Backbone bond lengths (Angstrom), bond angles and torsions (degrees), N, CA, C in turn:
res aa  C-N    CA-C-N  psi(-1)  N-CA   C-N-CA  omega(-1)  CA-C   N-CA-C  phi
1 M - - - 1.473 - - 1.556 107.15 -
2 D 1.380 113.65 131.86 1.447 121.62 178.75 1.495 113.84 -59.96
3 D 1.373 116.77 134.33 1.447 118.79 179.72 1.522 112.53 -54.68
4 V 1.364 115.65 -35.52 1.471 118.46 -178.34 1.521 111.01 -64.36
5 V 1.336 115.43 -39.01 1.473 119.45 178.49 1.537 110.21 -65.72
6 L 1.350 118.35 -40.52 1.455 122.13 179.94 1.506 110.37 -65.81
7 E 1.291 118.97 -42.20 1.398 125.73 -177.78 1.560 110.44 -64.85
8 K 1.315 111.22 -39.73 1.523 117.23 176.00 1.568 110.20 -63.03
9 L 1.289 117.07 -43.70 1.463 120.72 176.84 1.501 112.12 -65.23
10 L 1.283 119.26 -42.62 1.448 122.90 175.84 1.577 113.64 -57.72
11 G 1.329 112.76 -40.41 1.463 120.08 178.06 1.490 111.36 -67.19
12 E 1.343 117.03 -43.57 1.491 118.89 178.14 1.508 111.78 -69.40
13 M 1.306 122.13 -32.15 1.467 125.07 -176.99 1.528 112.09 -83.34
14 R 1.303 117.73 -22.16 1.521 121.92 -173.89 1.508 111.56 -49.55
15 P 1.269 121.71 -49.00 1.538 116.72 -175.47 1.509 108.07 -65.04
16 R 1.334 121.36 -41.47 1.467 119.14 -177.89 1.541 110.97 -67.47
17 L 1.338 116.35 -40.83 1.452 117.98 177.72 1.558 110.43 -59.34
18 H 1.346 114.12 -41.05 1.449 118.59 177.83 1.515 113.45 -60.24
19 R 1.364 111.70 -41.79 1.485 115.46 179.97 1.532 112.83 -61.44
20 Y 1.289 116.28 -35.18 1.451 123.95 175.24 1.546 112.58 -71.57
21 C 1.263 115.86 -48.81 1.557 118.23 -177.07 1.497 112.44 -72.54
22 A 1.285 118.01 -30.38 1.481 119.94 175.32 1.507 112.20 -62.73
23 R 1.301 116.92 -38.89 1.476 123.57 -178.39 1.532 107.60 -76.86
24 M 1.322 117.39 -36.11 1.511 117.22 179.82 1.496 112.64 -69.33
25 C 1.391 119.24 -20.43 1.451 119.54 -179.36 1.539 110.43 -117.80
26 G 1.313 117.36 -3.05 1.476 118.13 174.73 1.587 112.24 79.55
27 S 1.259 119.15 18.04 1.513 119.32 -176.57 1.493 109.53 -159.63
28 V 1.338 116.40 127.39 1.466 121.34 174.72 1.478 111.19 -67.71
29 I 1.283 121.33 -24.33 1.480 121.72 -179.05 1.518 108.48 -79.40
30 D 1.362 117.39 -50.82 1.432 119.80 175.75 1.497 109.91 -64.29
31 G 1.289 121.77 -32.10 1.396 124.83 177.27 1.512 115.02 -58.50
32 E 1.334 115.53 -33.33 1.463 121.43 176.97 1.503 109.03 -70.60
33 D 1.300 119.81 -36.03 1.423 123.03 176.93 1.563 109.21 -59.23
34 I 1.323 114.46 -45.65 1.459 121.38 179.62 1.508 110.54 -63.20
35 V 1.289 118.71 -44.23 1.484 121.47 179.33 1.518 108.59 -61.55
36 Q 1.294 119.57 -43.42 1.466 118.67 -178.25 1.583 109.32 -61.63
37 D 1.310 112.02 -44.23 1.507 116.66 179.74 1.568 109.81 -59.51
38 A 1.366 116.05 -44.19 1.444 119.87 -177.55 1.568 108.66 -64.80
39 L 1.281 115.77 -46.24 1.521 115.91 -178.61 1.484 112.54 -66.55
40 A 1.266 117.49 -32.22 1.525 118.00 173.28 1.499 111.50 -65.73
41 K 1.347 118.06 -39.68 1.450 121.37 175.95 1.525 111.86 -66.01
42 A 1.329 116.27 -41.68 1.438 118.32 177.25 1.534 113.62 -59.99
43 Y 1.361 115.83 -43.54 1.391 120.73 -179.76 1.550 111.05 -64.72
44 A 1.302 114.87 -36.49 1.436 120.29 177.79 1.492 113.14 -63.88
45 A 1.319 117.51 -33.32 1.444 126.25 -177.93 1.562 112.35 -97.35
46 R 1.334 116.85 20.32 1.466 121.08 -171.04 1.503 110.88 -64.59
47 A 1.265 118.63 -21.84 1.503 122.43 -177.38 1.573 110.67 -57.19
48 S 1.347 113.22 -32.42 1.538 119.02 -177.67 1.552 109.35 -89.86
49 F 1.290 118.90 -2.38 1.480 122.98 -169.24 1.574 106.24 -67.70
50 G 1.333 117.91 -44.28 1.462 119.62 -170.82 1.515 117.77 -61.03
51 G 1.359 110.35 -26.25 1.508 115.65 -177.13 1.524 113.27 -93.97
52 L 1.266 119.90 6.24 1.459 122.33 -178.50 1.490 114.75 -80.94
53 D 1.291 117.18 135.49 1.512 119.81 176.36 1.556 110.52 -79.01
54 N 1.275 117.95 -29.07 1.475 121.09 -178.13 1.548 109.65 -135.68
55 P 1.346 118.40 80.55 1.457 120.45 -178.80 1.466 115.97 -60.92
56 Q 1.391 115.10 -28.01 1.415 117.26 179.21 1.589 110.71 -66.08
57 A 1.283 113.80 -43.92 1.523 119.24 -179.00 1.607 106.86 -65.89
58 W 1.278 115.57 -33.80 1.450 118.54 174.85 1.517 113.41 -61.42
59 L 1.313 117.27 -44.09 1.406 124.13 176.37 1.571 112.38 -61.44
60 Y 1.384 113.21 -46.66 1.469 115.55 175.02 1.510 114.66 -59.35
61 R 1.251 115.35 -39.26 1.469 120.07 179.28 1.511 111.86 -63.67
62 I 1.252 117.40 -39.18 1.519 122.76 173.61 1.501 111.97 -65.59
63 A 1.328 115.12 -42.56 1.441 121.01 178.04 1.574 113.25 -65.45
64 H 1.329 113.76 -39.10 1.471 119.80 176.21 1.544 113.06 -61.55
65 N 1.344 113.75 -46.90 1.465 116.79 178.65 1.572 110.33 -68.39
66 A 1.350 117.84 -32.80 1.469 117.90 -177.97 1.525 107.26 -68.97
67 A 1.404 116.86 -35.65 1.439 120.19 179.96 1.602 109.13 -64.10
68 L 1.331 114.17 -44.06 1.479 117.05 179.33 1.494 112.40 -64.99
69 D 1.341 120.31 -37.08 1.406 122.58 173.36 1.527 113.38 -62.65
70 F 1.336 116.15 -40.18 1.438 121.66 179.52 1.518 108.61 -62.06
71 L 1.301 118.93 -46.84 1.449 126.61 -176.45 1.531 110.55 -66.69
72 R 1.330 114.95 -41.72 1.482 117.81 178.94 1.561 110.80 -66.10
73 S 1.312 117.64 -31.10 1.464 121.35 -177.36 1.543 109.46 -72.40
74 R 1.306 116.15 -19.51 1.423 123.60 177.70 1.548 113.46 -110.05
75 A 1.340 116.35 7.55 1.483 124.33 -179.40 1.532 111.54 52.02
76 R 1.350 113.59 41.29 1.459 121.01 -178.47 1.569 115.41 -119.33
77 V 1.392 112.83 14.85 1.487 112.24 179.33 1.541 110.62 -100.86
78 P 1.263 119.20 119.22 1.446 124.18 171.93 1.548 110.18 -58.84
79 P 1.315 118.03 149.58 1.459 120.45 -179.33 1.554 111.66 -60.44
80 M 1.333 115.90 148.04 1.463 121.58 169.00 1.508 105.05 -73.25
81 E 1.366 115.04 138.78 1.483 119.15 179.47 1.486 108.41 -77.63
82 D 1.359 112.83 148.70 1.560 120.00 178.99 1.488 105.07 -77.23
83 E 1.444 115.96 113.53 1.438 117.80 -177.38 1.469 112.04 -65.86
84 D 1.294 121.82 -23.43 1.448 125.95 177.41 1.528 110.91 -61.63
85 E 1.321 116.79 -27.75 1.493 118.10 -175.86 1.467 109.01 -102.13
86 L 1.263 121.11 5.42 1.522 120.50 -178.68 1.530 105.88 -86.72
87 A 1.362 112.84 136.42 1.448 119.69 165.72 1.520 110.08 -81.25
88 V 1.268 114.66 134.66 1.500 116.51 176.59 1.426 114.48 -78.48
89 L 1.300 118.73 108.09 1.382 125.25 -172.02 1.583 112.28 -99.24
90 P 1.269 118.51 148.97 1.498 118.44 177.75 1.559 108.44 -61.05
91 S 1.305 117.20 143.26 1.429 119.44 178.26 1.607 108.71 -147.29
92 P 1.352 116.44 132.24 1.474 119.25 -179.65 1.518 109.76 -61.89
93 E 1.333 115.40 144.99 1.480 118.79 -179.64 1.505 110.51 -78.47
94 D 1.351 119.08 -23.89 1.468 122.57 -176.49 1.520 112.06 -78.86
95 P 1.347 117.99 141.40 1.559 116.91 172.20 1.420 113.46 -58.75
96 D 1.293 117.83 148.28 1.492 122.86 176.80 1.543 109.22 -96.63
97 P 1.357 118.13 110.00 1.448 121.09 -177.29 1.499 114.71 -63.91
98 E 1.323 115.52 -27.80 1.440 119.82 178.69 1.586 112.03 -66.55
99 I 1.359 113.55 -38.70 1.475 118.20 178.31 1.520 108.43 -67.80
100 A 1.353 116.58 -37.31 1.484 120.89 -177.78 1.447 113.60 -57.34
101 A 1.300 117.03 -28.97 1.458 122.75 -175.18 1.590 111.48 -93.32
102 T 1.339 117.07 7.43 1.404 120.90 -179.12 1.541 114.82 -65.79
103 C 1.300 116.80 140.83 1.451 120.68 177.50 1.521 111.60 -55.20
104 L 1.338 117.47 136.77 1.449 121.64 -175.33 1.523 113.48 -51.90
105 R 1.305 115.12 -43.10 1.469 117.06 -176.75 1.530 113.54 -64.95
106 S 1.291 115.46 -26.41 1.463 117.76 -177.33 1.534 110.36 -66.43
107 F 1.318 117.36 -29.11 1.473 118.55 175.13 1.515 116.68 -58.17
108 M 1.380 112.76 -23.93 1.487 122.48 -179.40 1.522 109.96 -67.80
109 R 1.311 118.17 -18.84 1.453 116.85 178.56 1.535 114.61 -76.64
110 L 1.272 115.12 -9.87 1.528 118.97 -179.66 1.491 109.35 -92.27
111 P 1.397 113.16 151.58 1.492 117.50 166.69 1.502 110.32 -64.81
112 A 1.329 116.62 162.13 1.441 120.02 -167.51 1.550 114.85 -57.44
113 L 1.402 113.09 -41.36 1.430 115.98 -175.55 1.533 111.34 -71.29
114 Q 1.281 115.30 -38.56 1.467 120.46 176.49 1.579 109.13 -62.65
115 R 1.209 114.01 -43.80 1.512 118.73 -179.29 1.492 111.47 -62.73
116 G 1.316 117.78 -46.22 1.443 120.73 179.37 1.530 112.83 -68.46
117 A 1.313 116.12 -35.67 1.465 119.16 -178.79 1.591 109.83 -67.66
118 V 1.369 114.10 -44.36 1.431 116.91 -178.32 1.558 111.03 -65.31
119 I 1.384 113.94 -44.32 1.457 117.13 -177.61 1.553 110.21 -62.86
120 L 1.294 117.42 -47.41 1.441 121.12 179.39 1.500 114.18 -62.14
121 K 1.236 118.71 -36.28 1.481 124.54 -173.97 1.565 108.32 -86.65
122 D 1.330 117.67 -55.44 1.488 121.83 -168.53 1.518 112.83 -89.12
123 V 1.288 118.37 -27.97 1.505 123.07 -178.35 1.520 110.31 -96.36
124 L 1.298 116.58 -44.65 1.532 118.84 -176.02 1.458 114.49 -104.35
125 G 1.301 121.86 -7.72 1.429 125.89 172.80 1.517 116.54 75.43
126 H 1.313 116.27 24.76 1.490 121.36 175.30 1.488 112.78 -73.45
127 T 1.377 115.64 154.15 1.415 116.46 178.10 1.583 107.41 -81.78
128 L 1.270 116.79 172.39 1.489 122.07 -177.17 1.506 107.41 -65.65
129 E 1.401 117.55 -38.62 1.407 117.90 -179.38 1.557 112.65 -67.60
130 E 1.299 118.94 -36.44 1.451 123.32 175.67 1.498 108.82 -64.17
131 A 1.358 116.56 -45.19 1.533 121.31 -179.32 1.512 109.47 -58.72
132 A 1.285 116.18 -41.97 1.479 122.84 -178.85 1.536 111.22 -63.78
133 A 1.407 117.89 -43.34 1.398 120.90 175.29 1.534 115.45 -64.26
134 I 1.300 113.63 -40.43 1.509 118.91 -178.00 1.517 111.38 -68.74
135 T 1.345 116.47 -40.58 1.461 118.47 -177.40 1.556 113.61 -90.17
136 G 1.329 113.71 -1.24 1.476 117.08 177.05 1.603 111.59 70.34
137 S 1.326 117.80 27.96 1.457 121.71 -179.87 1.494 111.48 -116.53
138 S 1.328 120.31 173.23 1.458 124.00 178.03 1.548 110.41 -83.72
139 G 1.280 117.92 160.80 1.431 123.07 -178.22 1.521 111.94 -58.56
140 P 1.411 117.20 -47.46 1.453 117.44 177.43 1.516 116.80 -63.13
141 A 1.296 115.69 -32.28 1.463 121.52 176.96 1.515 109.84 -63.72
142 V 1.305 114.99 -51.06 1.454 121.17 -178.01 1.524 108.29 -63.12
143 K 1.294 119.07 -43.11 1.508 117.72 178.13 1.497 112.67 -59.39
144 S 1.329 118.37 -44.80 1.441 121.52 -177.47 1.580 108.18 -67.27
145 A 1.362 115.35 -42.04 1.424 119.95 -179.64 1.576 111.60 -63.21
146 L 1.264 117.27 -32.04 1.507 122.09 176.85 1.501 109.45 -66.29
147 Q 1.379 116.93 -49.49 1.431 121.36 -179.44 1.545 112.67 -61.31
148 R 1.337 115.48 -45.13 1.456 119.37 178.82 1.493 113.21 -64.68
149 G 1.336 114.31 -43.73 1.471 119.35 179.59 1.551 113.59 -62.00
150 R 1.333 114.82 -43.17 1.407 119.37 173.69 1.535 114.80 -56.67
151 E 1.348 115.92 -44.32 1.455 122.38 -178.40 1.563 108.50 -63.94
152 R 1.288 117.64 -43.84 1.413 121.62 -179.61 1.516 110.52 -61.74
153 L 1.398 115.98 -51.71 1.441 117.49 -177.59 1.615 113.89 -62.63
154 R 1.257 115.58 -29.24 1.456 117.27 178.44 1.568 111.05 -70.94
155 G 1.305 116.88 -20.30 1.451 123.32 176.38 1.520 115.62 -85.93
156 V 1.387 116.29 -8.38 1.427 117.80 -177.68 1.545 109.81 -82.57
157 A 1.346 113.75 123.37 1.463 117.27 -178.58 1.478 115.02 -76.22
158 G 1.329 115.51 -27.64 1.494 119.32 179.93 1.570 106.26 157.16
159 E 1.391 112.16 172.44 1.409 116.26 179.51 1.485 112.17 -108.22
160 P 1.331 120.10 149.99 1.389 123.05 178.09 1.569 111.06 -63.77
161 A 1.302 110.87 157.13 1.501 115.75 -179.46 1.512 109.38 -65.71
162 W 1.318 118.93 151.44 1.415 126.60 174.59 1.531 104.76 -62.67
163 P 1.365 119.42 148.61 1.466 120.97 169.06 1.483 109.60 -64.64
164 G 1.295 116.52 147.76 1.468 122.73 -179.89 1.469 113.17 -80.96
165 I 1.344 117.81 -175.74 1.419 122.83 178.09 1.472 106.94 -115.67
166 D 1.346 118.43 155.96 1.468 121.71 -177.16 1.558 108.86 -70.31
167 G 1.280 112.27 163.85 1.515 118.92 -174.69 1.512 114.17 -62.32
168 D 1.361 116.62 -36.72 1.422 119.42 -179.15 1.577 111.69 -67.44
169 T 1.310 114.91 -40.12 1.436 119.86 178.05 1.542 109.42 -68.11
170 G 1.366 117.44 -39.23 1.466 116.52 174.82 1.434 113.96 -62.51
171 A 1.355 117.91 -37.00 1.474 119.15 178.93 1.523 110.58 -66.44
172 R 1.354 117.11 -38.54 1.456 120.82 -179.93 1.473 109.24 -65.37
173 L 1.317 116.18 -42.02 1.480 120.02 179.22 1.539 111.07 -61.21
174 L 1.339 118.57 -43.66 1.396 122.23 178.18 1.533 110.80 -59.83
175 A 1.347 114.81 -43.73 1.449 119.22 -177.49 1.501 112.58 -66.99
176 Y 1.344 117.20 -34.39 1.467 123.34 175.94 1.568 108.08 -61.40
177 V 1.361 115.31 -51.82 1.475 119.60 -172.00 1.563 107.12 -71.05
178 D 1.322 114.45 -34.74 1.454 113.75 178.41 1.514 114.87 -63.22
179 G 1.387 113.16 -30.09 1.538 117.01 174.40 1.477 110.87 -65.42
180 F 1.336 119.00 -34.58 1.439 119.86 177.22 1.510 111.91 -71.45
181 K 1.343 116.97 -39.95 1.480 118.80 177.44 1.502 110.93 -63.70
182 A 1.295 118.44 -35.28 1.481 120.16 -177.19 1.495 112.61 -89.65
183 G 1.326 118.10 -6.34 1.466 122.65 -176.83 1.528 110.60 68.82
184 D 1.295 117.23 25.19 1.464 119.12 -178.30 1.530 105.34 -100.53
185 F 1.332 116.01 80.80 1.435 121.70 -176.60 1.564 113.23 -79.38
186 D 1.354 116.18 -14.38 1.424 117.56 173.73 1.577 109.66 -67.67
187 A 1.363 110.14 -37.62 1.513 113.56 177.10 1.455 111.58 -68.82
188 V 1.381 118.69 -34.19 1.468 123.43 178.97 1.518 107.69 -67.45
189 R 1.319 119.78 -46.01 1.469 123.33 179.27 1.546 111.24 -57.40
190 A 1.321 112.57 -36.27 1.480 117.95 -177.66 1.468 114.21 -64.67
191 M 1.327 117.98 -20.75 1.414 125.51 -177.98 1.500 111.94 -84.27
192 L 1.393 118.25 -10.43 1.444 119.90 -173.57 1.530 111.59 -80.37
193 A 1.327 114.97 139.22 1.538 118.93 172.80 1.498 105.89 -73.65
194 E 1.372 113.60 158.19 1.417 118.93 -179.65 1.565 113.09 -63.31
195 D 1.330 116.49 -31.01 1.423 118.14 178.56 1.534 113.71 -102.78
196 V 1.294 120.16 29.13 1.416 127.28 -179.90 1.500 110.42 -53.03
197 Q 1.288 117.07 142.92 1.508 121.27 176.74 1.520 108.97 -117.58
198 L 1.350 114.75 132.46 1.477 119.37 176.04 1.525 110.11 -117.54
199 E 1.313 113.00 141.95 1.455 121.63 170.23 1.434 110.40 -131.95
200 L 1.338 119.06 110.60 1.433 122.97 169.38 1.537 105.11 -91.93
201 V 1.308 113.04 95.84 1.449 123.22 -165.75 1.528 112.00 -54.80
202 N 1.303 114.38 129.71 1.447 121.08 -179.51 1.501 114.91 79.92
203 R 1.353 114.71 7.92 1.477 122.45 178.39 1.483 116.72 -134.73
204 L 1.317 121.69 -62.17 1.430 122.31 -173.57 1.483 111.03 -158.34
205 R 1.327 115.66 165.56 1.440 125.38 171.54 1.477 110.64 -129.87
206 R 1.364 117.73 142.69 1.450 122.00 173.93 1.522 107.76 -137.38
207 N 1.365 112.64 152.60 1.383 121.26 177.01 1.502 113.92 -129.49
208 G 1.330 118.39 138.54 1.469 122.94 179.56 1.500 113.75 97.96
209 K 1.256 115.92 144.12 1.443 124.80 -175.17 1.570 111.54 -55.95
210 R 1.261 118.60 -44.76 1.495 122.18 -178.27 1.473 109.22 -59.95
211 D 1.325 120.71 -53.84 1.503 126.73 -177.77 1.454 109.85 -61.66
212 V 1.313 116.50 -48.54 1.437 122.83 -172.06 1.498 109.65 -66.41
213 G 1.336 119.56 -33.75 1.411 124.46 -176.81 1.568 113.79 -57.17
214 D 1.340 116.16 -30.09 1.413 119.81 179.57 1.553 113.63 -66.26
215 Y 1.342 115.56 -22.70 1.439 125.33 -168.84 1.520 105.44 -63.93
216 F 1.321 118.23 -31.99 1.509 120.31 -173.82 1.512 111.90 -75.66
217 G 1.304 118.10 -7.19 1.511 119.80 -177.75 1.501 113.89 -60.34
218 A 1.358 114.92 -41.20 1.435 121.15 -179.31 1.586 111.57 -62.62
219 Y 1.317 113.77 -36.20 1.475 119.86 -178.62 1.530 108.62 -74.31
220 A 1.310 115.23 -36.73 1.540 118.47 -179.05 1.546 108.62 -67.64
221 A 1.317 116.83 -32.89 1.535 116.96 -176.69 1.537 109.91 -85.34
222 A 1.297 119.67 -9.28 1.518 117.30 -177.38 1.548 111.29 -101.20
223 V 1.364 114.17 153.67 1.437 116.66 -178.93 1.553 106.18 -125.50
224 R 1.324 119.51 4.60 1.494 119.97 -172.13 1.495 109.40 -87.53
225 W 1.334 120.73 -14.05 1.464 121.87 -169.28 1.563 111.84 -93.83
226 V 1.315 113.42 141.31 1.524 118.90 172.59 1.538 105.60 -125.73
227 F 1.320 110.74 141.41 1.559 114.76 -167.56 1.500 108.21 -123.44
228 A 1.323 114.63 151.08 1.468 124.30 -179.34 1.516 110.70 -141.99
229 A 1.302 120.53 132.61 1.470 124.31 174.81 1.517 111.66 -82.60
230 V 1.289 117.06 127.32 1.464 124.59 -175.85 1.542 110.31 -147.87
231 L 1.337 113.89 175.21 1.458 116.99 164.41 1.571 109.59 -105.73
232 V 1.313 115.45 133.40 1.420 120.63 179.06 1.576 103.81 -111.84
233 E 1.318 114.09 116.93 1.474 118.57 -176.34 1.456 111.93 52.38
234 G 1.370 118.19 38.51 1.440 123.80 176.74 1.575 112.80 78.66
235 R 1.282 117.58 3.70 1.487 123.44 -177.64 1.574 110.25 -107.09
236 P 1.283 118.05 149.98 1.481 119.66 175.37 1.543 108.70 -55.22
237 G 1.365 115.95 135.19 1.483 115.80 177.24 1.497 109.28 -158.94
238 M 1.346 112.83 176.90 1.388 122.98 -179.82 1.519 110.46 -140.16
239 L 1.356 113.61 123.74 1.423 119.58 174.60 1.554 110.57 -85.60
240 V 1.357 112.15 145.16 1.500 115.42 -179.58 1.536 104.09 -122.77
241 F 1.284 114.45 128.96 1.522 122.45 178.13 1.544 106.70 -113.62
242 D 1.293 111.97 136.82 1.498 119.31 176.35 1.545 108.26 -93.21
243 R 1.324 117.10 111.15 1.456 122.95 -173.44 1.610 109.90 -64.10
244 E 1.310 113.03 -22.08 1.526 115.62 -179.23 1.577 109.95 -81.34
245 V 1.316 115.83 -10.49 1.493 118.98 -175.68 1.580 107.37 -116.38
246 S 1.311 117.99 -60.65 1.502 119.72 -175.96 1.460 109.74 -164.87
247 L 1.330 115.57 135.50 1.470 121.98 172.58 1.523 110.16 -98.61
248 D 1.283 119.82 9.50 1.442 125.21 176.87 1.541 111.65 -104.69
249 V 1.337 113.41 -37.66 1.522 117.04 -177.73 1.513 107.78 -112.79
250 P 1.344 115.04 122.96 1.475 118.45 -179.77 1.525 112.25 -65.23
251 A 1.327 118.78 145.19 1.358 123.54 178.70 1.561 111.41 -78.09
252 Y 1.357 115.16 -40.90 1.436 121.83 -177.66 1.522 108.85 -164.32
253 F 1.297 115.75 -175.00 1.418 119.86 -178.39 1.565 112.60 -142.36
254 V 1.282 113.05 161.65 1.489 119.92 174.33 1.518 108.57 -124.93
255 A 1.315 117.59 122.57 1.448 125.05 176.34 1.573 108.89 -88.79
256 L 1.285 115.28 135.49 1.546 119.41 -175.54 1.532 107.90 -128.12
257 E 1.371 112.53 148.43 1.421 122.21 173.35 1.478 113.17 -125.47
258 F 1.333 116.98 128.62 1.457 122.54 -176.46 1.547 109.27 -114.33
259 A 1.322 117.03 147.59 1.471 122.55 173.39 1.509 107.36 -159.61
260 G 1.333 114.17 135.32 1.454 119.00 -178.66 1.569 112.06 56.16
261 G 1.288 114.99 37.52 1.511 119.20 174.16 1.570 113.42 74.82
262 Q 1.376 114.41 8.75 1.461 117.14 -174.75 1.568 108.36 -127.46
263 V 1.295 115.12 159.55 1.510 120.64 173.38 1.444 108.23 -83.46
264 I 1.408 114.65 121.20 1.460 119.56 -179.52 1.539 110.14 -110.23
265 G 1.354 119.31 -15.05 1.464 120.54 -176.69 1.492 107.87 -148.06
266 I 1.395 116.38 136.52 1.444 124.15 174.55 1.520 104.84 -132.37
267 R 1.345 113.67 127.11 1.474 118.35 177.00 1.516 104.49 -129.47
268 D 1.400 115.94 104.99 1.421 126.36 -173.09 1.556 108.32 -99.58
269 F 1.289 118.27 121.46 1.451 126.85 -179.35 1.532 113.86 -93.50
270 L 1.305 120.01 18.27 1.451 122.86 177.76 1.528 113.66 -46.69
271 Y 1.329 115.90 -41.40 1.470 120.66 -174.83 1.550 110.46 -103.43
272 A 1.305 115.92 12.33 1.453 120.59 175.50 1.471 111.43 -135.28
273 R 1.329 118.24 54.68 1.414 125.83 -171.86 1.536 112.13 -64.08
274 Y 1.336 115.12 -22.18 1.496 117.43 176.79 1.453 112.46 -59.51
275 A 1.417 118.95 -15.28 1.459 118.78 179.18 1.515 113.36 -73.12
276 M 1.283 116.89 -9.52 1.512 117.82 176.45 1.568 110.41 -68.62
277 D 1.332 116.53 -21.64 1.522 119.18 179.37 1.459 110.82 -64.41
278 G 1.297 118.99 111.05 1.446 122.10 175.45 1.487 114.74 91.83
279 L 1.377 118.54 -0.22 1.456 122.99 -177.62 1.500 111.73 -65.47
280 E 1.306 119.97 130.63 1.449 123.07 176.75 1.538 106.94 -90.91
281 I 1.329 115.91 123.03 1.446 124.30 -175.54 1.490 110.08 -116.79
282 T 1.254 119.36 125.52 1.521 123.49 -178.50 1.439 110.87 -123.84
283 P 1.347 121.98 121.04 1.410 122.30 172.41 1.524 111.79 -60.06
284 L 1.260 117.25 146.68 1.483 118.97 177.93 1.540 112.05 -56.71
285 G 1.336 112.19 129.13 1.466 120.55 178.45 1.582 113.54 87.95
286 S 1.339 115.32 -2.68 1.443 119.03 -179.73 1.562 113.97 -76.60
287 T 1.301 115.90 151.53 1.466 118.78 176.91 1.518 112.37 -117.35
288 G 1.293 115.96 12.04 1.453 120.32 179.28 1.548 114.04 -66.22
289 A 1.385 112.64 154.53 1.436 117.10 179.04 1.541 108.89 -104.82
290 C 1.373 114.48 144.12 1.509 117.88 -176.30 1.511 116.82 42.21
291 P 1.405 118.14 47.76 1.446 120.65 -177.65 1.550 111.23 -77.29
292 T 1.260 112.68 153.94 1.502 119.24 179.86 1.544 113.39 -129.89
293 D 1.342 117.31 -13.63 1.484 120.38 -173.72 1.554 107.06 -106.20
294 P 1.363 120.98 113.10 1.364 123.74 177.31 1.487 113.88 -75.11
295 A 1.319 121.66 152.07 1.470 124.40 175.50 1.532 104.33 -98.22
296 R 1.240 114.87 123.75 1.477 117.22 -179.41 1.514 110.64 -113.72
């Protein structure tokens, strides 16, 4: 299989793989890490790609295993259920739209097989047979896991609020975003640590204040963007709105990391806007759980 064809498929599948991985780990930001790992593994195994009957299922299988590896590395993976002990329960064939809208963190309440089955069926619209192949389980086990997972999620009242950030970090975040609003990128650059790391997701990475400083040039030259300081999954962040499209719905976000009063990490999702799907956004100072509407 030609590398160009594979890369085209990876690009087309990336948003769907992210939707799956984000729900497997309960975070759109961590989900992107898993997707990147899965795509790297898929590219490394590209020699086997040409003989596959269903390359999409192959990619999902790699992403599923990458998600489990990620969770194990953080001791966050619930045990897989023993399919021999599962009663086969009746389960509707149609996806459940109510489940599809569930807060990402709520999926973490499910054992891994239930979580995978519910996401694949109710969020991504796969058949039970496809879900079984992706998760490496039997059809009856996936069917039972789907039913049990749905029942558990319907009983979830909501998730607790993300922990807030300290006052100094909040002030630094506001100063950073105010620099964008005013077009004062010299002030923004002055906030960068010498060893700051930048990831323009799905495009490039840069390290060090000098190289990262050039990244702000595109923002300095543009007038279409509107910025808002928020928390994204409990972390300092900035929403970016496209005034030519909507000032009510953010186009994408930037996740920030501060230490010692300086910016040490920037993760810009301009070229990965699929990550907005399921993102938990909290206005600064809010105590809401699973919020989605930022205060600007």
